[in-house]
PDB file with one MODEL, atoms N, CA, C and O in Angstrom:
MODEL        1
ATOM      1  N   UNK A   1     -17.232 -20.563  -7.893  1.00  0.00           N
ATOM      2  CA  UNK A   1     -15.915 -20.763  -7.160  1.00  0.00           C
ATOM      3  C   UNK A   1     -14.639 -19.910  -7.531  1.00  0.00           C
ATOM      4  O   UNK A   1     -13.783 -19.340  -6.854  1.00  0.00           O
ATOM      5  N   UNK A   2     -14.832 -20.039  -8.700  1.00  0.00           N
ATOM      6  CA  UNK A   2     -13.804 -19.094  -9.150  1.00  0.00           C
ATOM      7  C   UNK A   2     -13.647 -17.582  -9.096  1.00  0.00           C
ATOM      8  O   UNK A   2     -12.577 -16.976  -9.156  1.00  0.00           O
ATOM      9  N   UNK A   3     -14.766 -17.100  -8.984  1.00  0.00           N
ATOM     10  CA  UNK A   3     -15.252 -15.828  -8.421  1.00  0.00           C
ATOM     11  C   UNK A   3     -14.876 -15.519  -7.058  1.00  0.00           C
ATOM     12  O   UNK A   3     -14.588 -14.394  -6.649  1.00  0.00           O
ATOM     13  N   UNK A   4     -14.899 -16.710  -6.301  1.00  0.00           N
ATOM     14  CA  UNK A   4     -15.020 -16.514  -5.162  1.00  0.00           C
ATOM     15  C   UNK A   4     -13.103 -16.748  -4.467  1.00  0.00           C
ATOM     16  O   UNK A   4     -12.532 -16.547  -3.395  1.00  0.00           O
ATOM     17  N   UNK A   5     -12.828 -17.118  -5.446  1.00  0.00           N
ATOM     18  CA  UNK A   5     -11.044 -17.192  -5.228  1.00  0.00           C
ATOM     19  C   UNK A   5     -10.678 -15.880  -5.715  1.00  0.00           C
ATOM     20  O   UNK A   5      -9.900 -15.243  -5.005  1.00  0.00           O
ATOM     21  N   UNK A   6     -11.099 -15.341  -6.815  1.00  0.00           N
ATOM     22  CA  UNK A   6     -10.888 -14.225  -7.254  1.00  0.00           C
ATOM     23  C   UNK A   6     -11.216 -13.064  -6.010  1.00  0.00           C
ATOM     24  O   UNK A   6     -10.475 -12.081  -6.049  1.00  0.00           O
ATOM     25  N   UNK A   7     -11.948 -13.078  -5.236  1.00  0.00           N
ATOM     26  CA  UNK A   7     -12.447 -11.872  -4.678  1.00  0.00           C
ATOM     27  C   UNK A   7     -11.579 -12.310  -3.449  1.00  0.00           C
ATOM     28  O   UNK A   7     -11.236 -11.298  -2.838  1.00  0.00           O
ATOM     29  N   UNK A   8     -11.167 -13.295  -2.948  1.00  0.00           N
ATOM     30  CA  UNK A   8     -10.600 -13.765  -1.626  1.00  0.00           C
ATOM     31  C   UNK A   8      -8.937 -13.281  -2.173  1.00  0.00           C
ATOM     32  O   UNK A   8      -8.202 -12.906  -1.260  1.00  0.00           O
ATOM     33  N   UNK A   9      -8.502 -13.279  -3.209  1.00  0.00           N
ATOM     34  CA  UNK A   9      -7.306 -13.017  -3.534  1.00  0.00           C
ATOM     35  C   UNK A   9      -7.087 -11.581  -3.581  1.00  0.00           C
ATOM     36  O   UNK A   9      -6.199 -11.087  -2.886  1.00  0.00           O
ATOM     37  N   UNK A  10      -7.824 -10.858  -4.349  1.00  0.00           N
ATOM     38  CA  UNK A  10      -8.003  -9.390  -4.402  1.00  0.00           C
ATOM     39  C   UNK A  10      -8.273  -8.782  -3.036  1.00  0.00           C
ATOM     40  O   UNK A  10      -7.700  -7.701  -2.901  1.00  0.00           O
ATOM     41  N   UNK A  11      -8.988  -9.173  -1.981  1.00  0.00           N
ATOM     42  CA  UNK A  11      -9.352  -8.683  -0.963  1.00  0.00           C
ATOM     43  C   UNK A  11      -7.389  -9.062   0.101  1.00  0.00           C
ATOM     44  O   UNK A  11      -6.866  -8.174   0.774  1.00  0.00           O
ATOM     45  N   UNK A  12      -6.999  -9.934  -0.001  1.00  0.00           N
ATOM     46  CA  UNK A  12      -5.732 -10.147   0.424  1.00  0.00           C
ATOM     47  C   UNK A  12      -4.553  -9.426   0.120  1.00  0.00           C
ATOM     48  O   UNK A  12      -3.515  -9.196   0.739  1.00  0.00           O
ATOM     49  N   UNK A  13      -5.066  -9.079  -1.194  1.00  0.00           N
ATOM     50  CA  UNK A  13      -3.711  -8.060  -1.842  1.00  0.00           C
ATOM     51  C   UNK A  13      -4.041  -6.806  -1.661  1.00  0.00           C
ATOM     52  O   UNK A  13      -3.091  -6.024  -1.659  1.00  0.00           O
ATOM     53  N   UNK A  14      -4.917  -6.438  -1.533  1.00  0.00           N
ATOM     54  CA  UNK A  14      -5.680  -4.983  -0.797  1.00  0.00           C
ATOM     55  C   UNK A  14      -5.179  -4.927   0.406  1.00  0.00           C
ATOM     56  O   UNK A  14      -4.509  -3.958   0.764  1.00  0.00           O
ATOM     57  N   UNK A  15      -5.387  -5.771   1.053  1.00  0.00           N
ATOM     58  CA  UNK A  15      -5.154  -5.360   3.017  1.00  0.00           C
ATOM     59  C   UNK A  15      -3.610  -5.604   3.013  1.00  0.00           C
ATOM     60  O   UNK A  15      -2.992  -4.793   3.703  1.00  0.00           O
ATOM     61  N   UNK A  16      -2.824  -6.598   2.349  1.00  0.00           N
ATOM     62  CA  UNK A  16      -1.104  -6.421   2.566  1.00  0.00           C
ATOM     63  C   UNK A  16      -0.877  -5.197   1.963  1.00  0.00           C
ATOM     64  O   UNK A  16      -0.629  -4.319   2.790  1.00  0.00           O
ATOM     65  N   UNK A  17      -0.875  -4.915   1.071  1.00  0.00           N
ATOM     66  CA  UNK A  17      -0.246  -3.884   0.380  1.00  0.00           C
ATOM     67  C   UNK A  17      -0.606  -2.377   1.110  1.00  0.00           C
ATOM     68  O   UNK A  17       0.155  -1.410   1.141  1.00  0.00           O
ATOM     69  N   UNK A  18      -1.912  -2.450   1.659  1.00  0.00           N
ATOM     70  CA  UNK A  18      -2.316  -1.213   2.670  1.00  0.00           C
ATOM     71  C   UNK A  18      -1.336  -1.534   3.852  1.00  0.00           C
ATOM     72  O   UNK A  18      -0.548  -0.609   4.048  1.00  0.00           O
ATOM     73  N   UNK A  19      -1.180  -2.630   4.704  1.00  0.00           N
ATOM     74  CA  UNK A  19      -0.320  -2.965   5.594  1.00  0.00           C
ATOM     75  C   UNK A  19       1.295  -2.442   5.417  1.00  0.00           C
ATOM     76  O   UNK A  19       1.927  -1.728   6.195  1.00  0.00           O
ATOM     77  N   UNK A  20       1.756  -3.054   4.096  1.00  0.00           N
ATOM     78  CA  UNK A  20       3.188  -2.609   3.925  1.00  0.00           C
ATOM     79  C   UNK A  20       3.662  -0.982   3.652  1.00  0.00           C
ATOM     80  O   UNK A  20       4.649  -0.306   3.945  1.00  0.00           O
ATOM     81  N   UNK A  21       2.452  -0.768   2.961  1.00  0.00           N
ATOM     82  CA  UNK A  21       2.397   0.812   2.795  1.00  0.00           C
ATOM     83  C   UNK A  21       2.336   1.324   3.957  1.00  0.00           C
ATOM     84  O   UNK A  21       3.430   1.875   4.075  1.00  0.00           O
ATOM     85  N   UNK A  22       1.731   1.504   4.934  1.00  0.00           N
ATOM     86  CA  UNK A  22       1.738   2.551   6.266  1.00  0.00           C
ATOM     87  C   UNK A  22       2.568   1.961   7.364  1.00  0.00           C
ATOM     88  O   UNK A  22       2.645   2.541   8.447  1.00  0.00           O
ATOM     89  N   UNK A  23       3.253   0.724   7.113  1.00  0.00           N
ATOM     90  CA  UNK A  23       4.228   0.580   8.094  1.00  0.00           C
ATOM     91  C   UNK A  23       5.555   0.816   7.695  1.00  0.00           C
ATOM     92  O   UNK A  23       6.470   0.509   8.460  1.00  0.00           O
ATOM     93  N   UNK A  24       5.813   1.400   6.429  1.00  0.00           N
ATOM     94  CA  UNK A  24       7.119   1.818   6.035  1.00  0.00           C
ATOM     95  C   UNK A  24       7.336   3.042   6.433  1.00  0.00           C
ATOM     96  O   UNK A  24       6.538   3.864   5.984  1.00  0.00           O
ATOM     97  N   UNK A  25       8.369   3.541   7.312  1.00  0.00           N
ATOM     98  CA  UNK A  25       8.310   5.098   7.771  1.00  0.00           C
ATOM     99  C   UNK A  25       9.081   6.093   6.475  1.00  0.00           C
ATOM    100  O   UNK A  25      10.142   5.712   5.981  1.00  0.00           O
ATOM    101  N   UNK A  26       8.549   7.108   6.116  1.00  0.00           N
ATOM    102  CA  UNK A  26       8.837   7.786   5.401  1.00  0.00           C
ATOM    103  C   UNK A  26       9.570   9.115   6.188  1.00  0.00           C
ATOM    104  O   UNK A  26       9.403   9.490   7.348  1.00  0.00           O
ATOM    105  N   UNK A  27      10.589   9.779   4.944  1.00  0.00           N
ATOM    106  CA  UNK A  27      11.108  10.874   5.833  1.00  0.00           C
ATOM    107  C   UNK A  27      11.274  11.834   4.694  1.00  0.00           C
ATOM    108  O   UNK A  27      12.149  11.704   3.838  1.00  0.00           O
ATOM    109  N   UNK A  28      10.305  12.900   4.724  1.00  0.00           N
ATOM    110  CA  UNK A  28      10.261  13.944   4.038  1.00  0.00           C
ATOM    111  C   UNK A  28       9.806  15.190   4.856  1.00  0.00           C
ATOM    112  O   UNK A  28       9.275  15.145   5.966  1.00  0.00           O
ATOM    113  N   UNK A  29      10.188  16.660   3.908  1.00  0.00           N
ATOM    114  CA  UNK A  29       9.030  17.717   4.876  1.00  0.00           C
ATOM    115  C   UNK A  29       8.455  18.133   3.964  1.00  0.00           C
ATOM    116  O   UNK A  29       8.901  18.240   2.822  1.00  0.00           O
ATOM    117  N   UNK A  30       7.252  18.462   4.390  1.00  0.00           N
ATOM    118  CA  UNK A  30       6.206  19.655   3.593  1.00  0.00           C
ATOM    119  C   UNK A  30       6.441  21.063   3.861  1.00  0.00           C
ATOM    120  O   UNK A  30       6.730  21.473   4.985  1.00  0.00           O
ATOM    121  N   UNK A  31       6.319  21.805   2.841  1.00  0.00           N
ATOM    122  CA  UNK A  31       6.434  23.216   3.124  1.00  0.00           C
ATOM    123  C   UNK A  31       5.887  23.974   4.335  1.00  0.00           C
ATOM    124  O   UNK A  31       6.324  24.953   4.940  1.00  0.00           O
ATOM    125  N   UNK A  32       4.911  23.298   4.483  1.00  0.00           N
ATOM    126  CA  UNK A  32       4.167  23.866   5.470  1.00  0.00           C
ATOM    127  C   UNK A  32       3.914  22.863   7.077  1.00  0.00           C
ATOM    128  O   UNK A  32       2.952  22.811   7.844  1.00  0.00           O
ATOM    129  N   UNK A  33       4.991  22.311   7.086  1.00  0.00           N
ATOM    130  CA  UNK A  33       5.329  21.412   7.956  1.00  0.00           C
ATOM    131  C   UNK A  33       5.383  21.970   9.604  1.00  0.00           C
ATOM    132  O   UNK A  33       4.910  21.410  10.593  1.00  0.00           O
ATOM    133  N   UNK A  34       6.021  23.079   9.535  1.00  0.00           N
ATOM    134  CA  UNK A  34       6.413  24.107  10.914  1.00  0.00           C
ATOM    135  C   UNK A  34       6.555  24.956  10.166  1.00  0.00           C
ATOM    136  O   UNK A  34       7.301  24.863   9.192  1.00  0.00           O
ATOM    137  N   UNK A  35       5.577  26.415  10.577  1.00  0.00           N
ATOM    138  CA  UNK A  35       5.913  27.657  10.062  1.00  0.00           C
ATOM    139  C   UNK A  35       7.038  28.160  10.658  1.00  0.00           C
ATOM    140  O   UNK A  35       7.719  28.904   9.953  1.00  0.00           O
ATOM    141  N   UNK A  36       7.492  27.897  12.027  1.00  0.00           N
ATOM    142  CA  UNK A  36       8.239  28.360  13.010  1.00  0.00           C
ATOM    143  C   UNK A  36       9.759  27.890  12.295  1.00  0.00           C
ATOM    144  O   UNK A  36      10.751  28.570  12.556  1.00  0.00           O
ATOM    145  N   UNK A  37       9.851  26.908  11.548  1.00  0.00           N
ATOM    146  CA  UNK A  37      11.044  26.389  10.965  1.00  0.00           C
ATOM    147  C   UNK A  37      11.310  26.842   9.908  1.00  0.00           C
ATOM    148  O   UNK A  37      12.439  26.585   9.490  1.00  0.00           O
ATOM    149  N   UNK A  38      10.361  27.726   9.008  1.00  0.00           N
ATOM    150  CA  UNK A  38      10.262  28.011   7.983  1.00  0.00           C
ATOM    151  C   UNK A  38      11.289  29.552   8.560  1.00  0.00           C
ATOM    152  O   UNK A  38      11.283  30.106   9.659  1.00  0.00           O
ATOM    153  N   UNK A  39      12.229  29.934   7.075  1.00  0.00           N
ATOM    154  CA  UNK A  39      12.874  31.279   7.405  1.00  0.00           C
ATOM    155  C   UNK A  39      12.345  32.324   7.539  1.00  0.00           C
ATOM    156  O   UNK A  39      11.457  32.754   6.803  1.00  0.00           O
ATOM    157  N   UNK A  40      12.829  32.901   8.530  1.00  0.00           N
ATOM    158  CA  UNK A  40      12.006  34.308   9.136  1.00  0.00           C
ATOM    159  C   UNK A  40      12.797  35.377   8.190  1.00  0.00           C
ATOM    160  O   UNK A  40      14.024  35.336   8.110  1.00  0.00           O
ATOM    161  N   UNK A  41      12.164  36.156   7.612  1.00  0.00           N
ATOM    162  CA  UNK A  41      12.518  37.448   6.576  1.00  0.00           C
ATOM    163  C   UNK A  41      13.079  38.629   7.795  1.00  0.00           C
ATOM    164  O   UNK A  41      12.485  38.702   8.871  1.00  0.00           O
ATOM    165  N   UNK A  42      14.057  39.360   7.545  1.00  0.00           N
ATOM    166  CA  UNK A  42      14.725  40.361   8.702  1.00  0.00           C
ATOM    167  C   UNK A  42      14.870  41.425   7.561  1.00  0.00           C
ATOM    168  O   UNK A  42      15.163  41.236   6.381  1.00  0.00           O
ATOM    169  N   UNK A  43      14.552  42.741   8.303  1.00  0.00           N
ATOM    170  CA  UNK A  43      14.315  43.844   7.594  1.00  0.00           C
ATOM    171  C   UNK A  43      15.006  44.907   7.865  1.00  0.00           C
ATOM    172  O   UNK A  43      15.276  44.954   9.065  1.00  0.00           O
ATOM    173  N   UNK A  44      15.427  45.819   7.238  1.00  0.00           N
ATOM    174  CA  UNK A  44      16.495  47.258   7.873  1.00  0.00           C
ATOM    175  C   UNK A  44      15.366  47.921   8.508  1.00  0.00           C
ATOM    176  O   UNK A  44      14.340  48.041   7.839  1.00  0.00           O
ATOM    177  N   UNK A  45      15.404  48.417   9.823  1.00  0.00           N
ATOM    178  CA  UNK A  45      14.106  49.767  10.090  1.00  0.00           C
ATOM    179  C   UNK A  45      14.407  50.816   9.373  1.00  0.00           C
ATOM    180  O   UNK A  45      13.596  51.736   9.484  1.00  0.00           O
ATOM    181  N   UNK A  46      15.567  51.053   8.462  1.00  0.00           N
ATOM    182  CA  UNK A  46      15.445  52.617   8.426  1.00  0.00           C
ATOM    183  C   UNK A  46      15.204  52.073   6.657  1.00  0.00           C
ATOM    184  O   UNK A  46      14.623  52.853   5.902  1.00  0.00           O
ATOM    185  N   UNK A  47      15.592  50.999   6.237  1.00  0.00           N
ATOM    186  CA  UNK A  47      15.670  50.590   4.867  1.00  0.00           C
ATOM    187  C   UNK A  47      14.773  49.356   4.300  1.00  0.00           C
ATOM    188  O   UNK A  47      15.177  48.384   3.662  1.00  0.00           O
ATOM    189  N   UNK A  48      13.642  49.617   4.650  1.00  0.00           N
ATOM    190  CA  UNK A  48      12.912  48.394   4.483  1.00  0.00           C
ATOM    191  C   UNK A  48      12.904  47.514   2.834  1.00  0.00           C
ATOM    192  O   UNK A  48      12.164  46.545   2.661  1.00  0.00           O
ATOM    193  N   UNK A  49      13.626  47.920   1.981  1.00  0.00           N
ATOM    194  CA  UNK A  49      13.986  47.265   0.853  1.00  0.00           C
ATOM    195  C   UNK A  49      15.284  46.122   0.973  1.00  0.00           C
ATOM    196  O   UNK A  49      15.659  45.179   0.277  1.00  0.00           O
ATOM    197  N   UNK A  50      15.705  46.699   2.141  1.00  0.00           N
ATOM    198  CA  UNK A  50      16.956  45.807   2.791  1.00  0.00           C
ATOM    199  C   UNK A  50      16.629  44.580   3.281  1.00  0.00           C
ATOM    200  O   UNK A  50      16.131  44.708   4.399  1.00  0.00           O
ATOM    201  N   UNK A  51      16.700  43.362   2.902  1.00  0.00           N
ATOM    202  CA  UNK A  51      16.387  41.983   3.622  1.00  0.00           C
ATOM    203  C   UNK A  51      17.636  41.219   3.954  1.00  0.00           C
ATOM    204  O   UNK A  51      18.815  41.430   3.668  1.00  0.00           O
ATOM    205  N   UNK A  52      17.095  40.357   4.578  1.00  0.00           N
ATOM    206  CA  UNK A  52      18.098  39.220   5.239  1.00  0.00           C
ATOM    207  C   UNK A  52      17.957  38.168   6.057  1.00  0.00           C
ATOM    208  O   UNK A  52      16.740  37.982   6.100  1.00  0.00           O
ATOM    209  N   UNK A  53      18.391  37.516   6.609  1.00  0.00           N
ATOM    210  CA  UNK A  53      18.347  36.697   7.830  1.00  0.00           C
ATOM    211  C   UNK A  53      19.006  37.367   9.173  1.00  0.00           C
ATOM    212  O   UNK A  53      19.741  38.320   9.435  1.00  0.00           O
ATOM    213  N   UNK A  54      18.316  36.314   9.875  1.00  0.00           N
ATOM    214  CA  UNK A  54      19.075  36.815  11.743  1.00  0.00           C
ATOM    215  C   UNK A  54      20.701  36.955  11.679  1.00  0.00           C
ATOM    216  O   UNK A  54      21.577  36.192  11.274  1.00  0.00           O
ATOM    217  N   UNK A  55      20.722  38.164  12.213  1.00  0.00           N
ATOM    218  CA  UNK A  55      22.227  38.281  12.455  1.00  0.00           C
ATOM    219  C   UNK A  55      22.931  39.305  11.244  1.00  0.00           C
ATOM    220  O   UNK A  55      24.087  39.727  11.254  1.00  0.00           O
ATOM    221  N   UNK A  56      21.914  39.556  10.243  1.00  0.00           N
ATOM    222  CA  UNK A  56      22.699  40.321   9.192  1.00  0.00           C
ATOM    223  C   UNK A  56      22.527  41.749   9.402  1.00  0.00           C
ATOM    224  O   UNK A  56      21.641  42.189  10.134  1.00  0.00           O
ATOM    225  N   UNK A  57      23.348  42.476   8.781  1.00  0.00           N
ATOM    226  CA  UNK A  57      23.134  44.184   9.146  1.00  0.00           C
ATOM    227  C   UNK A  57      23.105  44.675   7.863  1.00  0.00           C
ATOM    228  O   UNK A  57      23.568  44.187   6.832  1.00  0.00           O
ATOM    229  N   UNK A  58      22.475  45.752   8.058  1.00  0.00           N
ATOM    230  CA  UNK A  58      21.957  46.844   6.666  1.00  0.00           C
ATOM    231  C   UNK A  58      23.339  47.341   6.120  1.00  0.00           C
ATOM    232  O   UNK A  58      24.209  47.901   6.787  1.00  0.00           O
ATOM    233  N   UNK A  59      23.395  46.948   4.407  1.00  0.00           N
ATOM    234  CA  UNK A  59      24.970  47.368   4.158  1.00  0.00           C
ATOM    235  C   UNK A  59      25.175  49.077   3.898  1.00  0.00           C
ATOM    236  O   UNK A  59      26.209  49.718   3.710  1.00  0.00           O
ATOM    237  N   UNK A  60      23.884  49.474   3.965  1.00  0.00           N
ATOM    238  CA  UNK A  60      23.824  50.767   3.683  1.00  0.00           C
ATOM    239  C   UNK A  60      24.298  51.642   5.122  1.00  0.00           C
ATOM    240  O   UNK A  60      25.311  52.341   5.110  1.00  0.00           O
ATOM    241  N   UNK A  61      23.308  51.482   6.515  1.00  0.00           N
ATOM    242  CA  UNK A  61      23.506  52.113   7.317  1.00  0.00           C
ATOM    243  C   UNK A  61      24.474  51.267   8.838  1.00  0.00           C
ATOM    244  O   UNK A  61      25.118  51.678   9.804  1.00  0.00           O
ATOM    245  N   UNK A  62      24.091  50.002   8.311  1.00  0.00           N
ATOM    246  CA  UNK A  62      25.069  49.204   9.533  1.00  0.00           C
ATOM    247  C   UNK A  62      24.211  48.599  10.647  1.00  0.00           C
ATOM    248  O   UNK A  62      24.659  47.803  11.473  1.00  0.00           O
ATOM    249  N   UNK A  63      22.967  49.027  10.611  1.00  0.00           N
ATOM    250  CA  UNK A  63      21.715  48.864  11.696  1.00  0.00           C
ATOM    251  C   UNK A  63      21.792  47.255  11.383  1.00  0.00           C
ATOM    252  O   UNK A  63      22.083  46.776  10.286  1.00  0.00           O
ATOM    253  N   UNK A  64      21.461  46.495  12.614  1.00  0.00           N
ATOM    254  CA  UNK A  64      21.026  45.168  12.536  1.00  0.00           C
ATOM    255  C   UNK A  64      19.394  45.008  12.267  1.00  0.00           C
ATOM    256  O   UNK A  64      18.527  45.549  12.953  1.00  0.00           O
ATOM    257  N   UNK A  65      19.177  44.192  11.178  1.00  0.00           N
ATOM    258  CA  UNK A  65      18.273  43.747  10.887  1.00  0.00           C
ATOM    259  C   UNK A  65      17.439  43.074  11.660  1.00  0.00           C
ATOM    260  O   UNK A  65      17.856  42.142  12.347  1.00  0.00           O
ATOM    261  N   UNK A  66      15.932  43.505  11.663  1.00  0.00           N
ATOM    262  CA  UNK A  66      14.930  43.039  12.789  1.00  0.00           C
ATOM    263  C   UNK A  66      13.879  42.305  11.776  1.00  0.00           C
ATOM    264  O   UNK A  66      13.651  42.447  10.575  1.00  0.00           O
ATOM    265  N   UNK A  67      13.328  41.439  12.813  1.00  0.00           N
ATOM    266  CA  UNK A  67      12.266  40.201  12.591  1.00  0.00           C
ATOM    267  C   UNK A  67      11.261  41.215  11.359  1.00  0.00           C
ATOM    268  O   UNK A  67      11.008  42.344  11.779  1.00  0.00           O
ATOM    269  N   UNK A  68      10.809  40.944  10.197  1.00  0.00           N
ATOM    270  CA  UNK A  68       9.894  41.404   9.303  1.00  0.00           C
ATOM    271  C   UNK A  68       8.209  41.338  10.060  1.00  0.00           C
ATOM    272  O   UNK A  68       7.793  40.281  10.532  1.00  0.00           O
ATOM    273  N   UNK A  69       7.451  42.504  10.073  1.00  0.00           N
ATOM    274  CA  UNK A  69       6.547  42.113  10.644  1.00  0.00           C
ATOM    275  C   UNK A  69       5.241  41.440   9.856  1.00  0.00           C
ATOM    276  O   UNK A  69       4.950  41.772   8.706  1.00  0.00           O
ATOM    277  N   UNK A  70       4.469  40.423  10.646  1.00  0.00           N
ATOM    278  CA  UNK A  70       3.601  39.670   9.520  1.00  0.00           C
ATOM    279  C   UNK A  70       2.643  40.175   9.033  1.00  0.00           C
ATOM    280  O   UNK A  70       2.834  41.372   9.247  1.00  0.00           O
ATOM    281  N   UNK A  71       1.540  40.061   8.411  1.00  0.00           N
ATOM    282  CA  UNK A  71       0.202  40.501   8.258  1.00  0.00           C
ATOM    283  C   UNK A  71      -0.418  40.401   9.301  1.00  0.00           C
ATOM    284  O   UNK A  71      -0.831  41.471   9.747  1.00  0.00           O
ATOM    285  N   UNK A  72      -0.718  39.219  10.055  1.00  0.00           N
ATOM    286  CA  UNK A  72      -1.508  39.388  11.230  1.00  0.00           C
ATOM    287  C   UNK A  72      -1.293  40.374  12.083  1.00  0.00           C
ATOM    288  O   UNK A  72      -2.254  40.950  12.593  1.00  0.00           O
ATOM    289  N   UNK A  73       0.452  40.851  12.480  1.00  0.00           N
ATOM    290  CA  UNK A  73       0.472  41.959  13.369  1.00  0.00           C
ATOM    291  C   UNK A  73       0.681  43.076  12.861  1.00  0.00           C
ATOM    292  O   UNK A  73       1.301  43.939  13.482  1.00  0.00           O
ATOM    293  N   UNK A  74       0.203  43.270  11.631  1.00  0.00           N
ATOM    294  CA  UNK A  74       0.067  44.650  11.210  1.00  0.00           C
ATOM    295  C   UNK A  74      -1.177  44.791  10.892  1.00  0.00           C
ATOM    296  O   UNK A  74      -1.567  45.936  10.661  1.00  0.00           O
ATOM    297  N   UNK A  75      -2.056  43.747  10.802  1.00  0.00           N
ATOM    298  CA  UNK A  75      -3.661  44.181  10.808  1.00  0.00           C
ATOM    299  C   UNK A  75      -4.076  44.543  12.286  1.00  0.00           C
ATOM    300  O   UNK A  75      -4.887  45.408  12.616  1.00  0.00           O
ATOM    301  N   UNK A  76      -3.345  43.694  13.119  1.00  0.00           N
ATOM    302  CA  UNK A  76      -3.615  43.368  14.918  1.00  0.00           C
ATOM    303  C   UNK A  76      -3.106  45.148  15.241  1.00  0.00           C
ATOM    304  O   UNK A  76      -3.625  45.650  16.238  1.00  0.00           O
ATOM    305  N   UNK A  77      -2.252  45.929  14.520  1.00  0.00           N
ATOM    306  CA  UNK A  77      -1.677  47.074  14.887  1.00  0.00           C
ATOM    307  C   UNK A  77      -2.948  47.985  14.341  1.00  0.00           C
ATOM    308  O   UNK A  77      -3.420  48.864  15.061  1.00  0.00           O
ATOM    309  N   UNK A  78      -3.468  47.713  13.018  1.00  0.00           N
ATOM    310  CA  UNK A  78      -4.343  48.375  12.619  1.00  0.00           C
ATOM    311  C   UNK A  78      -5.734  48.378  13.364  1.00  0.00           C
ATOM    312  O   UNK A  78      -6.403  49.402  13.227  1.00  0.00           O
ATOM    313  N   UNK A  79      -6.082  47.691  13.883  1.00  0.00           N
ATOM    314  CA  UNK A  79      -6.902  47.252  14.638  1.00  0.00           C
ATOM    315  C   UNK A  79      -6.965  48.312  15.739  1.00  0.00           C
ATOM    316  O   UNK A  79      -7.910  49.095  15.844  1.00  0.00           O
ATOM    317  N   UNK A  80      -5.893  48.293  16.562  1.00  0.00           N
ATOM    318  CA  UNK A  80      -5.549  49.050  17.628  1.00  0.00           C
ATOM    319  C   UNK A  80      -5.542  50.292  17.340  1.00  0.00           C
ATOM    320  O   UNK A  80      -6.262  51.005  18.038  1.00  0.00           O
ATOM    321  N   UNK A  81      -4.933  50.782  16.503  1.00  0.00           N
ATOM    322  CA  UNK A  81      -5.244  52.697  15.903  1.00  0.00           C
ATOM    323  C   UNK A  81      -6.354  52.481  15.915  1.00  0.00           C
ATOM    324  O   UNK A  81      -6.896  53.215  16.742  1.00  0.00           O
ATOM    325  N   UNK A  82      -7.115  51.767  15.371  1.00  0.00           N
ATOM    326  CA  UNK A  82      -8.972  52.423  14.862  1.00  0.00           C
ATOM    327  C   UNK A  82      -9.672  52.487  16.008  1.00  0.00           C
ATOM    328  O   UNK A  82     -10.837  52.765  15.726  1.00  0.00           O
ATOM    329  N   UNK A  83      -9.500  52.345  17.318  1.00  0.00           N
ATOM    330  CA  UNK A  83     -10.414  52.496  18.277  1.00  0.00           C
ATOM    331  C   UNK A  83      -9.931  53.634  19.189  1.00  0.00           C
ATOM    332  O   UNK A  83      -8.788  53.787  19.621  1.00  0.00           O
ATOM    333  N   UNK A  84     -11.121  54.484  19.424  1.00  0.00           N
ATOM    334  CA  UNK A  84     -11.107  55.560  20.088  1.00  0.00           C
ATOM    335  C   UNK A  84     -10.175  55.320  21.648  1.00  0.00           C
ATOM    336  O   UNK A  84     -10.197  54.407  22.473  1.00  0.00           O
ATOM    337  N   UNK A  85      -9.342  56.687  21.559  1.00  0.00           N
ATOM    338  CA  UNK A  85      -8.292  56.822  22.900  1.00  0.00           C
ATOM    339  C   UNK A  85      -9.128  57.757  23.823  1.00  0.00           C
ATOM    340  O   UNK A  85      -9.925  58.570  23.354  1.00  0.00           O
ATOM    341  N   UNK A  86      -8.931  57.621  25.026  1.00  0.00           N
ATOM    342  CA  UNK A  86      -9.626  58.336  26.200  1.00  0.00           C
ATOM    343  C   UNK A  86      -9.449  59.479  26.170  1.00  0.00           C
ATOM    344  O   UNK A  86      -9.937  60.203  27.038  1.00  0.00           O
TER     345      UNK A  86
ENDMDL
END
């Protein structure tokens, strides 16, 4: 009888803590939550070593910085150049 009571108590505690753990909202952000919300790196077309954020300009030439090409776009461009042109 004591074992049955202990098992019932353990089952009750496990289910009640699980309900409270999932019922409370939590507010935090993961680093990979949304890639579009992450900061976009901008570079100067003439001076790739100059980086900044949207709206910045290059201190060397004054040109507006442009979004840095991602690896996917770079790979896509390499594949485009790899096929034969007519």
